[in-house]
C-alpha positions in Angstrom: -65.7 -83.2 109.8 -66.9 -80.0 108.1 -69.8 -79.8 110.7 -67.4 -80.2 113.5 -65.0 -77.5 112.0 -68.0 -75.1 111.6 -69.1 -75.6 115.3 -65.5 -74.9 116.4 -65.2 -71.7 114.2 -68.6 -70.6 115.7 -67.6 -71.2 119.2 -64.2 -69.4 118.7 -66.1 -66.5 117.2 -68.5 -66.3 119.9 -65.7 -66.5 122.6 -64.0 -63.8 120.8 -67.1 -61.6 120.9 -67.7 -62.3 124.5 -64.2 -61.7 125.5 -64.2 -58.4 123.9 -67.5 -57.2 125.5 -66.3 -58.4 129.0 -63.0 -56.8 128.5 -64.6 -53.5 127.7 -66.7 -53.7 130.8 -63.8 -54.4 132.8 -61.8 -51.4 131.5 -64.8 -49.2 132.3 -65.0 -50.6 135.8 -61.2 -50.1 136.4 -61.2 -46.5 135.0 -63.8 -45.7 138.0 -61.9 -47.2 140.7 -58.4 -48.5 140.0 -57.0 -46.9 136.9 -53.5 -48.1 137.8 -54.4 -51.7 137.0 -55.3 -50.7 133.5 -51.7 -49.6 132.9 -49.5 -51.9 134.9 -49.2 -54.2 132.0 -49.7 -53.2 128.3 -52.8 -55.1 128.1 -55.1 -56.2 131.1 -56.4 -58.8 128.7 -53.5 -61.2 129.6 -53.3 -63.9 132.1 -50.7 -61.9 134.1 -52.8 -58.9 133.9 -56.0 -60.8 135.1 -54.2 -62.6 138.0 -52.6 -59.3 139.1 -56.2 -57.8 139.4 -57.3 -60.9 141.3 -54.3 -61.0 143.7 -54.4 -57.2 144.2 -58.0 -56.2 143.7 -58.0 -52.7 145.2 -55.4 -49.8 144.9 -54.7 -50.2 148.6 -53.9 -53.9 148.1 -51.2 -52.8 145.5 -49.9 -49.8 147.5 -47.7 -51.9 149.7 -46.1 -53.8 146.9 -42.4 -53.6 146.8 -40.5 -54.2 143.5 -39.3 -57.5 144.8 -42.6 -58.7 145.9 -44.0 -57.3 142.3 -41.1 -59.2 140.6 -41.8 -62.4 142.4 -45.5 -62.2 141.6 -44.9 -62.0 138.0 -42.2 -64.6 138.0 -44.9 -67.2 139.5 -47.2 -66.1 136.7 -44.5 -67.0 134.1 -44.1 -63.5 132.9 -41.4 -64.0 130.3 -40.7 -60.4 129.6 -37.3 -58.7 129.9 -36.3 -57.2 133.2 -36.4 -53.7 131.6 -40.1 -54.3 130.8 -40.7 -55.7 134.4 -39.3 -52.3 135.8 -41.4 -50.3 133.6 -44.6 -52.2 134.6 -43.6 -51.7 138.2 -43.1 -47.9 137.5 -46.5 -47.6 135.8 -48.1 -49.2 139.0 -46.4 -46.7 141.3 -47.2 -43.7 139.4 -49.8 -41.2 141.1 -53.4 -42.0 139.8 -56.5 -40.1 141.1 -57.8 -41.7 144.2 -61.2 -43.1 144.1 -63.6 -42.9 147.0 -63.8 -45.8 149.3 -67.5 -46.2 148.5 -66.6 -46.3 144.7 -64.0 -48.9 145.3 -66.4 -51.1 147.3 -69.0 -50.6 144.6 -66.7 -51.8 141.9 -64.1 -54.2 143.3 -66.3 -57.3 143.3 -67.4 -56.8 139.8 -63.9 -56.3 138.6 -62.7 -59.6 140.3 -65.7 -61.4 138.7 -64.9 -60.1 135.3 -61.2 -60.9 135.9 -61.9 -64.5 136.7 -64.4 -64.9 133.8 -61.9 -63.5 131.2 -59.2 -65.7 132.4 -61.3 -68.8 132.0 -62.6 -67.8 128.6 -59.1 -66.9 127.3 -57.7 -70.3 128.4 -60.9 -72.0 126.8 -60.5 -70.0 123.6 -56.9 -71.3 123.4 -57.9 -74.9 123.7 -60.8 -74.4 121.1 -58.2 -72.8 118.7 -55.9 -75.8 119.1 -58.9 -78.1 118.5 -60.0 -76.2 115.5 -56.5 -76.4 114.1 -56.3 -80.1 114.7 -59.7 -80.5 112.8 -58.6 -78.4 109.8 -55.3 -80.4 109.6 -57.1 -83.6 109.4 -59.8 -82.3 106.8 -59.2 -83.9 103.4 -59.6 -80.4 101.5 -57.0 -78.7 104.0 -54.4 -78.2 101.2 -56.8 -76.6 98.9 -57.7 -74.0 101.6 -54.2 -73.5 102.8 -53.2 -72.5 99.1 -55.8 -69.9 98.9 -54.5 -66.4 98.5 -55.1 -64.0 101.4 -55.3 -66.7 104.1 -51.6 -66.2 105.0 -50.6 -68.2 108.0 -53.8 -67.4 109.9 -54.9 -70.1 112.2 -58.5 -68.8 112.0 -59.0 -67.7 108.4 -58.3 -71.2 106.7 -60.6 -73.1 109.0 -63.3 -70.5 108.7 -63.1 -70.2 104.9 -63.3 -74.1 104.7 -66.3 -74.3 107.1 -68.2 -71.5 105.2 -67.8 -73.1 101.7 -68.8 -76.6 102.4 -72.3 -76.3 103.8 
């Protein structure tokens, strides 16, 4: 059981590092051709942010968005924020940003879509793996000992990681 837990901890760590690396690349690409997409939601590294980028991959695709169409899109993505935050997100989208040259948009649009799709799948997989890791931790005979350690708090990651590192 400890080996399985160690493998899950390792996978979650690897997924976290990969997500961070790909998100950094996505942010760099968006800065070059579509800065508005970086600011619509407070974090593009959310399912709604990544799906927005896939649905509206260029500044031109988002130009024609009305507030009603934008609201409908985020509702279909199960965006649970308040109406006030939805209005603020739409306002950030419609602010003036520097326009990229058509050649720049063409050069980066495909990469941004690829990165958004990869990140969406990785985030979903990481969520699944975190749940599996917690399930394994909950079944481990030493879970109570590691759950009582000071400094581990309520962390879903720290306790399984500590347990997997101690028993080798």
